[in-house]
All heavy atoms as TSV, in Angstrom:
chain	resi	resn	atom	element	x	y	z
A	1	MET	N	N	109.782	115.229	110.428
A	1	MET	CA	C	108.711	115.692	109.582
A	1	MET	C	C	108.192	114.583	108.676
A	1	MET	O	O	107.091	114.690	108.171
A	1	MET	CB	C	109.178	116.876	108.755
A	1	MET	CG	C	109.335	118.131	109.565
A	1	MET	SD	S	109.625	119.525	108.519
A	1	MET	CE	C	110.625	120.467	109.610
A	2	VAL	N	N	108.967	113.565	108.487
A	2	VAL	CA	C	108.513	112.462	107.658
A	2	VAL	C	C	107.288	111.804	108.279
A	2	VAL	O	O	106.357	111.446	107.586
A	2	VAL	CB	C	109.651	111.424	107.460
A	2	VAL	CG1	C	109.133	110.206	106.744
A	2	VAL	CG2	C	110.802	112.058	106.694
A	3	GLY	N	N	107.253	111.707	109.598
A	3	GLY	CA	C	106.097	111.132	110.270
A	3	GLY	C	C	104.834	111.907	109.988
A	3	GLY	O	O	103.766	111.337	109.809
A	4	VAL	N	N	104.943	113.223	109.925
A	4	VAL	CA	C	103.791	114.058	109.607
A	4	VAL	C	C	103.329	113.758	108.196
A	4	VAL	O	O	102.149	113.627	107.925
A	4	VAL	CB	C	104.139	115.557	109.763
A	4	VAL	CG1	C	102.989	116.428	109.301
A	4	VAL	CG2	C	104.482	115.863	111.206
A	5	PHE	N	N	104.287	113.620	107.274
A	5	PHE	CA	C	103.944	113.314	105.887
A	5	PHE	C	C	103.198	111.989	105.826
A	5	PHE	O	O	102.170	111.885	105.178
A	5	PHE	CB	C	105.199	113.270	105.027
A	5	PHE	CG	C	104.935	112.796	103.627
A	5	PHE	CD1	C	104.151	113.547	102.775
A	5	PHE	CD2	C	105.453	111.609	103.173
A	5	PHE	CE1	C	103.895	113.116	101.485
A	5	PHE	CE2	C	105.198	111.169	101.888
A	5	PHE	CZ	C	104.428	111.935	101.049
A	6	CYS	N	N	103.694	110.982	106.509
A	6	CYS	CA	C	103.031	109.682	106.503
A	6	CYS	C	C	101.622	109.799	107.055
A	6	CYS	O	O	100.701	109.162	106.562
A	6	CYS	CB	C	103.832	108.664	107.319
A	6	CYS	SG	S	105.390	108.223	106.532
A	7	TYR	N	N	101.441	110.636	108.063
A	7	TYR	CA	C	100.120	110.853	108.635
A	7	TYR	C	C	99.179	111.418	107.576
A	7	TYR	O	O	98.073	110.950	107.403
A	7	TYR	CB	C	100.222	111.808	109.821
A	7	TYR	CG	C	98.883	112.219	110.382
A	7	TYR	CD1	C	98.164	111.355	111.184
A	7	TYR	CD2	C	98.336	113.458	110.095
A	7	TYR	CE1	C	96.934	111.714	111.696
A	7	TYR	CE2	C	97.115	113.833	110.599
A	7	TYR	CZ	C	96.415	112.959	111.402
A	7	TYR	OH	O	95.190	113.317	111.900
A	8	HIS	N	N	99.657	112.426	106.831
A	8	HIS	CA	C	98.819	113.021	105.788
A	8	HIS	C	C	98.507	112.003	104.699
A	8	HIS	O	O	97.401	111.957	104.193
A	8	HIS	CB	C	99.494	114.247	105.169
A	8	HIS	CG	C	99.397	115.461	106.023
A	8	HIS	ND1	N	98.219	116.118	106.222
A	8	HIS	CD2	C	100.325	116.133	106.740
A	8	HIS	CE1	C	98.418	117.148	107.025
A	8	HIS	NE2	N	99.697	117.166	107.348
A	9	VAL	N	N	99.483	111.195	104.324
A	9	VAL	CA	C	99.251	110.192	103.296
A	9	VAL	C	C	98.210	109.194	103.781
A	9	VAL	O	O	97.309	108.813	103.046
A	9	VAL	CB	C	100.569	109.479	102.921
A	9	VAL	CG1	C	100.304	108.289	102.035
A	9	VAL	CG2	C	101.506	110.456	102.229
A	10	THR	N	N	98.304	108.805	105.038
A	10	THR	CA	C	97.346	107.871	105.595
A	10	THR	C	C	95.955	108.495	105.633
A	10	THR	O	O	94.969	107.828	105.362
A	10	THR	CB	C	97.768	107.458	107.023
A	10	THR	OG1	O	99.067	106.890	106.956
A	10	THR	CG2	C	96.824	106.459	107.604
A	11	MET	N	N	95.887	109.771	105.929
A	11	MET	CA	C	94.598	110.433	106.038
A	11	MET	C	C	93.996	110.747	104.671
A	11	MET	O	O	92.808	110.923	104.554
A	11	MET	CB	C	94.729	111.730	106.851
A	11	MET	CG	C	95.145	111.490	108.297
A	11	MET	SD	S	94.077	110.358	109.179
A	11	MET	CE	C	92.595	111.333	109.286
A	12	ASN	N	N	94.792	110.822	103.631
A	12	ASN	CA	C	94.305	111.161	102.309
A	12	ASN	C	C	94.352	109.921	101.423
A	12	ASN	O	O	95.425	109.499	100.996
A	12	ASN	CB	C	95.151	112.278	101.703
A	12	ASN	CG	C	94.600	112.777	100.393
A	12	ASN	OD1	O	94.061	112.019	99.601
A	12	ASN	ND2	N	94.760	114.060	100.156
A	13	PRO	N	N	93.199	109.328	101.123
A	13	PRO	CA	C	93.183	108.086	100.342
A	13	PRO	C	C	93.816	108.243	98.951
A	13	PRO	O	O	94.442	107.310	98.455
A	13	PRO	CB	C	91.702	107.746	100.208
A	13	PRO	CG	C	90.976	108.629	101.142
A	13	PRO	CD	C	91.873	109.752	101.527
A	14	GLU	N	N	93.686	109.404	98.349
A	14	GLU	CA	C	94.267	109.615	97.025
A	14	GLU	C	C	95.796	109.576	97.098
A	14	GLU	O	O	96.455	108.952	96.262
A	14	GLU	CB	C	93.790	110.956	96.459
A	14	GLU	CG	C	93.975	111.099	94.984
A	14	GLU	CD	C	93.164	110.118	94.160
A	14	GLU	OE1	O	92.072	109.693	94.578
A	14	GLU	OE2	O	93.638	109.771	93.060
A	15	LEU	N	N	96.371	110.221	98.108
A	15	LEU	CA	C	97.829	110.187	98.267
A	15	LEU	C	C	98.308	108.786	98.619
A	15	LEU	O	O	99.355	108.342	98.152
A	15	LEU	CB	C	98.279	111.180	99.335
A	15	LEU	CG	C	98.276	112.642	98.921
A	15	LEU	CD1	C	98.657	113.531	100.113
A	15	LEU	CD2	C	99.202	112.891	97.760
A	16	LYS	N	N	97.531	108.094	99.424
A	16	LYS	CA	C	97.896	106.732	99.787
A	16	LYS	C	C	97.910	105.840	98.542
A	16	LYS	O	O	98.799	105.009	98.370
A	16	LYS	CB	C	96.925	106.189	100.830
A	16	LYS	CG	C	97.362	104.891	101.438
A	16	LYS	CD	C	96.509	104.521	102.618
A	16	LYS	CE	C	97.067	103.270	103.252
A	16	LYS	NZ	N	96.446	102.952	104.513
A	17	LYS	N	N	96.956	106.060	97.639
A	17	LYS	CA	C	96.901	105.306	96.393
A	17	LYS	C	C	98.137	105.614	95.537
A	17	LYS	O	O	98.740	104.706	94.969
A	17	LYS	CB	C	95.611	105.658	95.642
A	17	LYS	CG	C	95.388	104.854	94.391
A	17	LYS	CD	C	93.998	105.027	93.813
A	17	LYS	CE	C	93.794	106.429	93.316
A	17	LYS	NZ	N	92.542	106.602	92.557
A	18	HIS	N	N	98.527	106.888	95.484
A	18	HIS	CA	C	99.722	107.274	94.725
A	18	HIS	C	C	100.971	106.651	95.337
A	18	HIS	O	O	101.865	106.209	94.610
A	18	HIS	CB	C	99.872	108.793	94.677
A	18	HIS	CG	C	98.914	109.472	93.747
A	18	HIS	ND1	N	98.703	109.078	92.445
A	18	HIS	CD2	C	98.107	110.536	93.928
A	18	HIS	CE1	C	97.821	109.862	91.868
A	18	HIS	NE2	N	97.437	110.765	92.760
A	19	GLN	N	N	101.030	106.638	96.647
A	19	GLN	CA	C	102.199	106.071	97.323
A	19	GLN	C	C	102.317	104.573	97.015
A	19	GLN	O	O	103.403	104.065	96.734
A	19	GLN	CB	C	102.089	106.309	98.833
A	19	GLN	CG	C	103.340	105.950	99.595
A	19	GLN	CD	C	103.199	106.247	101.072
A	19	GLN	OE1	O	102.181	105.923	101.674
A	19	GLN	NE2	N	104.212	106.850	101.645
A	20	SER	N	N	101.193	103.895	97.033
A	20	SER	CA	C	101.177	102.468	96.735
A	20	SER	C	C	101.593	102.206	95.286
A	20	SER	O	O	102.370	101.293	94.993
A	20	SER	CB	C	99.780	101.917	97.006
A	20	SER	OG	O	99.691	100.572	96.653
A	21	ARG	N	N	101.088	103.015	94.379
A	21	ARG	CA	C	101.426	102.847	92.964
A	21	ARG	C	C	102.914	103.139	92.723
A	21	ARG	O	O	103.569	102.447	91.930
A	21	ARG	CB	C	100.553	103.756	92.087
A	21	ARG	CG	C	100.848	103.654	90.614
A	21	ARG	CD	C	100.581	102.277	90.044
A	21	ARG	NE	N	100.834	102.269	88.595
A	21	ARG	CZ	C	101.095	101.203	87.887
A	21	ARG	NH1	N	101.102	100.014	88.463
A	21	ARG	NH2	N	101.325	101.282	86.601
A	22	ALA	N	N	103.461	104.132	93.407
A	22	ALA	CA	C	104.882	104.453	93.260
A	22	ALA	C	C	105.736	103.257	93.673
A	22	ALA	O	O	106.714	102.913	92.998
A	22	ALA	CB	C	105.247	105.687	94.074
A	23	LYS	N	N	105.361	102.624	94.754
A	23	LYS	CA	C	106.112	101.452	95.215
A	23	LYS	C	C	106.011	100.324	94.188
A	23	LYS	O	O	107.007	99.664	93.869
A	23	LYS	CB	C	105.585	100.988	96.570
A	23	LYS	CG	C	106.355	99.849	97.166
A	23	LYS	CD	C	105.884	99.500	98.553
A	23	LYS	CE	C	106.709	98.346	99.081
A	23	LYS	NZ	N	106.387	97.995	100.438
A	24	GLU	N	N	104.817	100.130	93.655
A	24	GLU	CA	C	104.621	99.110	92.629
A	24	GLU	C	C	105.464	99.417	91.384
A	24	GLU	O	O	106.102	98.524	90.811
A	24	GLU	CB	C	103.137	99.054	92.254
A	24	GLU	CG	C	102.791	98.042	91.188
A	24	GLU	CD	C	101.317	98.083	90.820
A	24	GLU	OE1	O	100.511	98.743	91.498
A	24	GLU	OE2	O	100.977	97.441	89.808
A	25	LEU	N	N	105.488	100.679	90.985
A	25	LEU	CA	C	106.276	101.079	89.810
A	25	LEU	C	C	107.762	100.873	90.046
A	25	LEU	O	O	108.487	100.455	89.129
A	25	LEU	CB	C	105.988	102.538	89.451
A	25	LEU	CG	C	104.624	102.794	88.815
A	25	LEU	CD1	C	104.336	104.289	88.763
A	25	LEU	CD2	C	104.539	102.171	87.435
A	26	GLU	N	N	108.238	101.157	91.250
A	26	GLU	CA	C	109.650	100.935	91.559
A	26	GLU	C	C	110.022	99.471	91.348
A	26	GLU	O	O	111.079	99.153	90.803
A	26	GLU	CB	C	109.957	101.360	92.991
A	26	GLU	CG	C	109.953	102.860	93.194
A	26	GLU	CD	C	110.037	103.281	94.657
A	26	GLU	OE1	O	110.007	102.398	95.553
A	26	GLU	OE2	O	110.119	104.485	94.909
A	27	GLU	N	N	109.130	98.580	91.769
A	27	GLU	CA	C	109.385	97.145	91.598
A	27	GLU	C	C	109.343	96.761	90.115
A	27	GLU	O	O	110.190	95.996	89.637
A	27	GLU	CB	C	108.375	96.333	92.400
A	27	GLU	CG	C	108.551	96.492	93.901
A	27	GLU	CD	C	107.422	95.869	94.716
A	27	GLU	OE1	O	106.559	95.183	94.133
A	27	GLU	OE2	O	107.405	96.078	95.937
A	28	LEU	N	N	108.361	97.293	89.400
A	28	LEU	CA	C	108.259	96.993	87.970
A	28	LEU	C	C	109.475	97.503	87.205
A	28	LEU	O	O	109.994	96.817	86.320
A	28	LEU	CB	C	106.987	97.621	87.386
A	28	LEU	CG	C	105.664	96.954	87.743
A	28	LEU	CD1	C	104.491	97.824	87.292
A	28	LEU	CD2	C	105.579	95.570	87.110
A	29	LEU	N	N	109.925	98.702	87.539
A	29	LEU	CA	C	111.057	99.307	86.832
A	29	LEU	C	C	112.359	98.542	87.059
A	29	LEU	O	O	113.301	98.687	86.286
A	29	LEU	CB	C	111.211	100.772	87.238
A	29	LEU	CG	C	110.121	101.700	86.694
A	29	LEU	CD1	C	110.153	103.051	87.391
A	29	LEU	CD2	C	110.258	101.859	85.184
A	30	ALA	N	N	112.398	97.735	88.094
A	30	ALA	CA	C	113.599	96.942	88.382
A	30	ALA	C	C	113.516	95.540	87.769
A	30	ALA	O	O	114.490	94.790	87.813
A	30	ALA	CB	C	113.803	96.845	89.889
A	31	SER	N	N	112.369	95.209	87.185
A	31	SER	CA	C	112.190	93.858	86.662
A	31	SER	C	C	112.843	93.704	85.287
A	31	SER	O	O	112.822	94.623	84.458
A	31	SER	CB	C	110.707	93.507	86.571
A	31	SER	OG	O	110.099	94.201	85.515
A	32	PRO	N	N	113.410	92.550	85.038
A	32	PRO	CA	C	114.059	92.295	83.746
A	32	PRO	C	C	113.092	92.433	82.556
A	32	PRO	O	O	113.493	92.890	81.485
A	32	PRO	CB	C	114.549	90.851	83.865
A	32	PRO	CG	C	114.633	90.589	85.329
A	32	PRO	CD	C	113.574	91.439	85.969
A	33	GLU	N	N	111.839	92.050	82.752
A	33	GLU	CA	C	110.859	92.138	81.665
A	33	GLU	C	C	110.679	93.586	81.204
A	33	GLU	O	O	110.606	93.871	80.008
A	33	GLU	CB	C	109.498	91.569	82.102
A	33	GLU	CG	C	109.518	90.098	82.451
A	33	GLU	CD	C	109.980	89.819	83.879
A	33	GLU	OE1	O	109.933	90.730	84.734
A	33	GLU	OE2	O	110.426	88.686	84.124
A	34	VAL	N	N	110.586	94.504	82.161
A	34	VAL	CA	C	110.401	95.914	81.825
A	34	VAL	C	C	111.698	96.500	81.280
A	34	VAL	O	O	111.681	97.257	80.310
A	34	VAL	CB	C	109.887	96.711	83.054
A	34	VAL	CG1	C	109.895	98.206	82.776
A	34	VAL	CG2	C	108.490	96.244	83.438
A	35	LEU	N	N	112.808	96.147	81.875
A	35	LEU	CA	C	114.098	96.674	81.422
A	35	LEU	C	C	114.411	96.280	79.982
A	35	LEU	O	O	115.105	97.004	79.269
A	35	LEU	CB	C	115.217	96.208	82.358
A	35	LEU	CG	C	115.188	96.814	83.764
A	35	LEU	CD1	C	116.217	96.140	84.658
A	35	LEU	CD2	C	115.408	98.314	83.717
A	36	SER	N	N	113.861	95.157	79.536
A	36	SER	CA	C	114.126	94.710	78.168
A	36	SER	C	C	113.122	95.272	77.152
A	36	SER	O	O	113.275	95.086	75.951
A	36	SER	CB	C	114.112	93.172	78.101
A	36	SER	OG	O	112.817	92.687	78.404
A	37	ASP	N	N	112.106	95.984	77.631
A	37	ASP	CA	C	111.084	96.571	76.750
A	37	ASP	C	C	111.161	98.092	76.863
A	37	ASP	O	O	110.613	98.690	77.791
A	37	ASP	CB	C	109.702	96.051	77.166
A	37	ASP	CG	C	108.568	96.539	76.289
A	37	ASP	OD1	O	108.739	97.512	75.527
A	37	ASP	OD2	O	107.478	95.936	76.384
A	38	SER	N	N	111.837	98.726	75.903
A	38	SER	CA	C	112.109	100.162	76.017
A	38	SER	C	C	110.835	101.010	76.051
A	38	SER	O	O	110.788	102.021	76.748
A	38	SER	CB	C	113.033	100.628	74.898
A	38	SER	OG	O	112.421	100.431	73.641
A	39	GLN	N	N	109.799	100.619	75.314
A	39	GLN	CA	C	108.551	101.398	75.337
A	39	GLN	C	C	107.875	101.309	76.697
A	39	GLN	O	O	107.413	102.313	77.241
A	39	GLN	CB	C	107.593	100.925	74.244
A	39	GLN	CG	C	108.013	101.348	72.856
A	39	GLN	CD	C	106.998	100.930	71.813
A	39	GLN	OE1	O	106.355	99.894	71.939
A	39	GLN	NE2	N	106.873	101.746	70.769
A	40	LYS	N	N	107.815	100.117	77.248
A	40	LYS	CA	C	107.201	99.942	78.564
A	40	LYS	C	C	108.020	100.669	79.632
A	40	LYS	O	O	107.471	101.314	80.520
A	40	LYS	CB	C	107.063	98.459	78.898
A	40	LYS	CG	C	106.265	98.197	80.154
A	40	LYS	CD	C	105.820	96.759	80.211
A	40	LYS	CE	C	104.912	96.549	81.377
A	40	LYS	NZ	N	103.530	96.405	81.015
A	41	LEU	N	N	109.334	100.570	79.522
A	41	LEU	CA	C	110.221	101.245	80.465
A	41	LEU	C	C	109.993	102.754	80.432
A	41	LEU	O	O	109.853	103.397	81.475
A	41	LEU	CB	C	111.679	100.916	80.147
A	41	LEU	CG	C	112.738	101.557	81.037
A	41	LEU	CD1	C	112.598	101.074	82.473
A	41	LEU	CD2	C	114.131	101.229	80.499
A	42	GLN	N	N	109.914	103.310	79.251
A	42	GLN	CA	C	109.696	104.750	79.105
A	42	GLN	C	C	108.334	105.158	79.671
A	42	GLN	O	O	108.214	106.161	80.387
A	42	GLN	CB	C	109.802	105.147	77.639
A	42	GLN	CG	C	109.732	106.627	77.402
A	42	GLN	CD	C	109.906	106.973	75.926
A	42	GLN	OE1	O	109.615	106.158	75.053
A	42	GLN	NE2	N	110.387	108.169	75.658
A	43	SER	N	N	107.309	104.380	79.373
A	43	SER	CA	C	105.962	104.683	79.846
A	43	SER	C	C	105.884	104.635	81.377
A	43	SER	O	O	105.324	105.541	82.015
A	43	SER	CB	C	104.975	103.685	79.241
A	43	SER	OG	O	103.699	103.837	79.789
A	44	LEU	N	N	106.448	103.588	81.967
A	44	LEU	CA	C	106.419	103.451	83.426
A	44	LEU	C	C	107.275	104.524	84.099
A	44	LEU	O	O	106.916	105.028	85.172
A	44	LEU	CB	C	106.869	102.051	83.842
A	44	LEU	CG	C	105.932	100.908	83.447
A	44	LEU	CD1	C	106.529	99.563	83.834
A	44	LEU	CD2	C	104.558	101.081	84.071
A	45	ASN	N	N	108.389	104.889	83.467
A	45	ASN	CA	C	109.235	105.957	84.012
A	45	ASN	C	C	108.481	107.278	84.045
A	45	ASN	O	O	108.584	108.034	85.013
A	45	ASN	CB	C	110.517	106.111	83.196
A	45	ASN	CG	C	111.671	105.362	83.804
A	45	ASN	OD1	O	111.811	105.284	85.010
A	45	ASN	ND2	N	112.503	104.804	82.950
A	46	ARG	N	N	107.733	107.555	82.979
A	46	ARG	CA	C	106.936	108.788	82.949
A	46	ARG	C	C	105.876	108.786	84.051
A	46	ARG	O	O	105.688	109.780	84.750
A	46	ARG	CB	C	106.262	108.953	81.585
A	46	ARG	CG	C	106.988	109.936	80.706
A	46	ARG	CD	C	106.240	110.197	79.421
A	46	ARG	NE	N	106.888	109.340	78.421
A	46	ARG	CZ	C	106.275	108.567	77.552
A	46	ARG	NH1	N	104.993	108.549	77.456
A	46	ARG	NH2	N	106.948	107.821	76.723
A	47	GLU	N	N	105.182	107.668	84.177
A	47	GLU	CA	C	104.153	107.568	85.222
A	47	GLU	C	C	104.774	107.741	86.606
A	47	GLU	O	O	104.238	108.448	87.464
A	47	GLU	CB	C	103.432	106.222	85.133
A	47	GLU	CG	C	102.319	106.065	86.161
A	47	GLU	CD	C	101.634	104.711	86.134
A	47	GLU	OE1	O	101.962	103.863	85.281
A	47	GLU	OE2	O	100.758	104.503	86.992
A	48	TYR	N	N	105.924	107.102	86.816
A	48	TYR	CA	C	106.596	107.206	88.111
A	48	TYR	C	C	107.003	108.655	88.403
A	48	TYR	O	O	106.818	109.140	89.519
A	48	TYR	CB	C	107.823	106.292	88.155
A	48	TYR	CG	C	108.553	106.345	89.470
A	48	TYR	CD1	C	108.041	105.697	90.590
A	48	TYR	CD2	C	109.734	107.056	89.613
A	48	TYR	CE1	C	108.690	105.749	91.814
A	48	TYR	CE2	C	110.394	107.126	90.829
A	48	TYR	CZ	C	109.865	106.465	91.918
A	48	TYR	OH	O	110.502	106.535	93.132
A	49	ALA	N	N	107.530	109.337	87.401
A	49	ALA	CA	C	107.948	110.737	87.581
A	49	ALA	C	C	106.748	111.614	87.959
A	49	ALA	O	O	106.859	112.481	88.834
A	49	ALA	CB	C	108.612	111.259	86.318
A	50	ASP	N	N	105.616	111.386	87.313
A	50	ASP	CA	C	104.413	112.165	87.625
A	50	ASP	C	C	103.947	111.919	89.061
A	50	ASP	O	O	103.636	112.861	89.795
A	50	ASP	CB	C	103.280	111.822	86.658
A	50	ASP	CG	C	103.532	112.301	85.240
A	50	ASP	OD1	O	104.420	113.165	85.052
A	50	ASP	OD2	O	102.845	111.806	84.326
A	51	ILE	N	N	103.916	110.658	89.455
A	51	ILE	CA	C	103.468	110.324	90.807
A	51	ILE	C	C	104.458	110.836	91.837
A	51	ILE	O	O	104.069	111.364	92.884
A	51	ILE	CB	C	103.255	108.798	90.943
A	51	ILE	CG1	C	102.024	108.383	90.137
A	51	ILE	CG2	C	103.102	108.393	92.406
A	51	ILE	CD1	C	101.798	106.895	90.065
A	52	LYS	N	N	105.739	110.709	91.546
A	52	LYS	CA	C	106.776	111.178	92.476
A	52	LYS	C	C	106.656	112.685	92.698
A	52	LYS	O	O	106.820	113.170	93.815
A	52	LYS	CB	C	108.162	110.816	91.920
A	52	LYS	CG	C	109.284	111.080	92.862
A	52	LYS	CD	C	109.384	109.999	93.914
A	52	LYS	CE	C	110.664	110.156	94.681
A	52	LYS	NZ	N	110.465	110.545	96.058
A	53	GLU	N	N	106.342	113.414	91.639
A	53	GLU	CA	C	106.163	114.859	91.771
A	53	GLU	C	C	104.998	115.183	92.704
A	53	GLU	O	O	105.089	116.075	93.551
A	53	GLU	CB	C	105.927	115.489	90.393
A	53	GLU	CG	C	105.842	116.993	90.433
A	53	GLU	CD	C	105.695	117.603	89.044
A	53	GLU	OE1	O	105.828	116.895	88.037
A	53	GLU	OE2	O	105.439	118.817	88.995
A	54	ILE	N	N	103.914	114.441	92.591
A	54	ILE	CA	C	102.757	114.636	93.471
A	54	ILE	C	C	103.141	114.343	94.919
A	54	ILE	O	O	102.835	115.118	95.825
A	54	ILE	CB	C	101.581	113.734	93.036
A	54	ILE	CG1	C	101.031	114.216	91.694
A	54	ILE	CG2	C	100.484	113.703	94.097
A	54	ILE	CD1	C	100.079	113.239	91.022
A	55	LEU	N	N	103.830	113.234	95.142
A	55	LEU	CA	C	104.209	112.858	96.504
A	55	LEU	C	C	105.226	113.839	97.098
A	55	LEU	O	O	105.150	114.175	98.280
A	55	LEU	CB	C	104.761	111.427	96.529
A	55	LEU	CG	C	103.738	110.331	96.200
A	55	LEU	CD1	C	104.431	108.980	96.110
A	55	LEU	CD2	C	102.617	110.296	97.217
A	56	ASP	N	N	106.159	114.318	96.284
A	56	ASP	CA	C	107.134	115.300	96.763
A	56	ASP	C	C	106.444	116.612	97.140
A	56	ASP	O	O	106.779	117.234	98.151
A	56	ASP	CB	C	108.214	115.564	95.708
A	56	ASP	CG	C	109.171	114.397	95.522
A	56	ASP	OD1	O	109.170	113.475	96.360
A	56	ASP	OD2	O	109.913	114.403	94.515
A	57	THR	N	N	105.470	117.011	96.333
A	57	THR	CA	C	104.717	118.233	96.626
A	57	THR	C	C	103.912	118.071	97.910
A	57	THR	O	O	103.859	118.987	98.738
A	57	THR	CB	C	103.785	118.592	95.447
A	57	THR	OG1	O	104.591	118.779	94.280
A	57	THR	CG2	C	102.996	119.848	95.732
A	58	ALA	N	N	103.306	116.912	98.106
A	58	ALA	CA	C	102.550	116.648	99.330
A	58	ALA	C	C	103.470	116.692	100.554
A	58	ALA	O	O	103.093	117.213	101.602
A	58	ALA	CB	C	101.850	115.298	99.244
A	59	GLU	N	N	104.679	116.170	100.397
A	59	GLU	CA	C	105.636	116.203	101.512
A	59	GLU	C	C	106.041	117.642	101.837
A	59	GLU	O	O	106.115	118.027	103.005
A	59	GLU	CB	C	106.867	115.367	101.189
A	59	GLU	CG	C	107.834	115.292	102.356
A	59	GLU	CD	C	108.955	114.299	102.122
A	59	GLU	OE1	O	109.125	113.815	100.999
A	59	GLU	OE2	O	109.665	114.016	103.103
A	60	LYS	N	N	106.285	118.445	100.798
A	60	LYS	CA	C	106.637	119.856	101.024
A	60	LYS	C	C	105.486	120.593	101.702
A	60	LYS	O	O	105.701	121.423	102.587
A	60	LYS	CB	C	106.998	120.535	99.706
A	60	LYS	CG	C	108.323	120.098	99.148
A	60	LYS	CD	C	108.591	120.732	97.798
A	60	LYS	CE	C	109.829	120.131	97.162
A	60	LYS	NZ	N	110.005	120.583	95.785
A	61	LEU	N	N	104.268	120.297	101.292
A	61	LEU	CA	C	103.097	120.907	101.919
A	61	LEU	C	C	103.029	120.527	103.394
A	61	LEU	O	O	102.794	121.373	104.256
A	61	LEU	CB	C	101.815	120.475	101.205
A	61	LEU	CG	C	100.504	120.929	101.847
A	61	LEU	CD1	C	100.422	122.452	101.896
A	61	LEU	CD2	C	99.317	120.353	101.091
A	62	SER	N	N	103.257	119.265	103.675
A	62	SER	CA	C	103.235	118.802	105.060
A	62	SER	C	C	104.307	119.500	105.895
A	62	SER	O	O	104.055	119.919	107.033
A	62	SER	CB	C	103.441	117.289	105.103
A	62	SER	OG	O	103.463	116.831	106.422
A	63	GLU	N	N	105.500	119.640	105.332
A	63	GLU	CA	C	106.586	120.319	106.041
A	63	GLU	C	C	106.231	121.780	106.291
A	63	GLU	O	O	106.506	122.320	107.372
A	63	GLU	CB	C	107.880	120.220	105.242
A	63	GLU	CG	C	108.457	118.824	105.200
A	63	GLU	CD	C	109.614	118.675	104.228
A	63	GLU	OE1	O	109.947	119.651	103.515
A	63	GLU	OE2	O	110.191	117.570	104.175
A	64	THR	N	N	105.602	122.417	105.309
A	64	THR	CA	C	105.197	123.814	105.453
A	64	THR	C	C	104.119	123.955	106.519
A	64	THR	O	O	104.158	124.879	107.338
A	64	THR	CB	C	104.695	124.367	104.104
A	64	THR	OG1	O	105.748	124.243	103.150
A	64	THR	CG2	C	104.279	125.817	104.216
A	65	GLU	N	N	103.159	123.023	106.521
A	65	GLU	CA	C	102.107	123.062	107.538
A	65	GLU	C	C	102.691	122.892	108.937
A	65	GLU	O	O	102.280	123.567	109.877
A	65	GLU	CB	C	101.072	121.967	107.276
A	65	GLU	CG	C	100.200	122.228	106.077
A	65	GLU	CD	C	99.296	121.056	105.727
A	65	GLU	OE1	O	99.578	119.911	106.161
A	65	GLU	OE2	O	98.307	121.288	105.011
A	66	THR	N	N	103.669	122.006	109.055
A	66	THR	CA	C	104.312	121.779	110.349
A	66	THR	C	C	105.076	123.029	110.789
A	66	THR	O	O	104.987	123.440	111.956
A	66	THR	CB	C	105.275	120.576	110.275
A	66	THR	OG1	O	104.521	119.417	109.935
A	66	THR	CG2	C	105.988	120.354	111.596
A	67	ALA	N	N	105.802	123.655	109.863
A	67	ALA	CA	C	106.541	124.876	110.185
A	67	ALA	C	C	105.585	125.993	110.583
A	67	ALA	O	O	105.853	126.747	111.537
A	67	ALA	CB	C	107.394	125.309	108.992
A	68	LEU	N	N	104.470	126.102	109.892
A	68	LEU	CA	C	103.468	127.114	110.224
A	68	LEU	C	C	102.905	126.871	111.619
A	68	LEU	O	O	102.791	127.799	112.419
A	68	LEU	CB	C	102.346	127.111	109.189
A	68	LEU	CG	C	101.171	128.051	109.458
A	68	LEU	CD1	C	101.645	129.504	109.489
A	68	LEU	CD2	C	100.100	127.862	108.386
A	69	LYS	N	N	102.579	125.623	111.916
A	69	LYS	CA	C	102.047	125.300	113.246
A	69	LYS	C	C	103.074	125.616	114.326
A	69	LYS	O	O	102.730	126.188	115.369
A	69	LYS	CB	C	101.640	123.832	113.322
A	69	LYS	CG	C	100.998	123.465	114.653
A	69	LYS	CD	C	100.662	121.987	114.701
A	69	LYS	CE	C	100.038	121.580	115.998
A	69	LYS	NZ	N	100.693	122.047	117.211
A	70	ASP	N	N	104.337	125.259	114.076
A	70	ASP	CA	C	105.394	125.555	115.044
A	70	ASP	C	C	105.545	127.057	115.270
A	70	ASP	O	O	105.709	127.513	116.403
A	70	ASP	CB	C	106.738	124.958	114.592
A	70	ASP	CG	C	106.754	123.452	114.626
A	70	ASP	OD1	O	105.844	122.838	115.256
A	70	ASP	OD2	O	107.673	122.852	114.023
A	71	THR	N	N	105.452	127.824	114.192
A	71	THR	CA	C	105.552	129.281	114.299
A	71	THR	C	C	104.368	129.851	115.064
A	71	THR	O	O	104.541	130.708	115.935
A	71	THR	CB	C	105.627	129.918	112.886
A	71	THR	OG1	O	106.770	129.394	112.216
A	71	THR	CG2	C	105.729	131.421	112.975
A	72	GLN	N	N	103.188	129.342	114.774
A	72	GLN	CA	C	102.001	129.808	115.493
A	72	GLN	C	C	102.081	129.482	116.980
A	72	GLN	O	O	101.674	130.275	117.820
A	72	GLN	CB	C	100.741	129.192	114.889
A	72	GLN	CG	C	100.381	129.768	113.535
A	72	GLN	CD	C	99.235	129.036	112.867
A	72	GLN	OE1	O	98.980	127.872	113.138
A	72	GLN	NE2	N	98.545	129.736	111.971
A	73	ASP	N	N	102.620	128.313	117.299
A	73	ASP	CA	C	102.779	127.910	118.700
A	73	ASP	C	C	103.772	128.820	119.415
A	73	ASP	O	O	103.639	129.096	120.603
A	73	ASP	CB	C	103.234	126.459	118.805
A	73	ASP	CG	C	102.144	125.468	118.395
A	73	ASP	OD1	O	100.961	125.882	118.288
A	73	ASP	OD2	O	102.487	124.280	118.175
A	74	THR	N	N	104.783	129.270	118.685
A	74	THR	CA	C	105.796	130.160	119.253
A	74	THR	C	C	105.207	131.528	119.552
A	74	THR	O	O	105.561	132.180	120.545
A	74	THR	CB	C	106.990	130.302	118.285
A	74	THR	OG1	O	107.504	129.021	118.020
A	74	THR	CG2	C	108.054	131.176	118.867
A	75	LEU	N	N	104.293	131.972	118.688
A	75	LEU	CA	C	103.680	133.276	118.886
A	75	LEU	C	C	102.690	133.165	120.015
A	75	LEU	O	O	102.334	133.911	120.751
A	75	LEU	CB	C	102.962	133.730	117.605
A	75	LEU	CG	C	103.863	133.914	116.389
A	75	LEU	CD1	C	103.013	134.285	115.168
A	75	LEU	CD2	C	104.883	135.009	116.621
């Protein structure tokens, strides 16, 4: 089902932008400069949590769509 999710992300430019930003934030959150700045760390963590929630919801939607299609095919 992950492949389906990637397909939806590729097809939806907004989700693709969120996915790219999440990856960028992961790299920033691991950097010594951010780790030493508690305000920046907190701000980036909040942004990452918000984006992650969007991406997780999109993945659940994709899984649900796939399950629905599979059920319809069975009927």
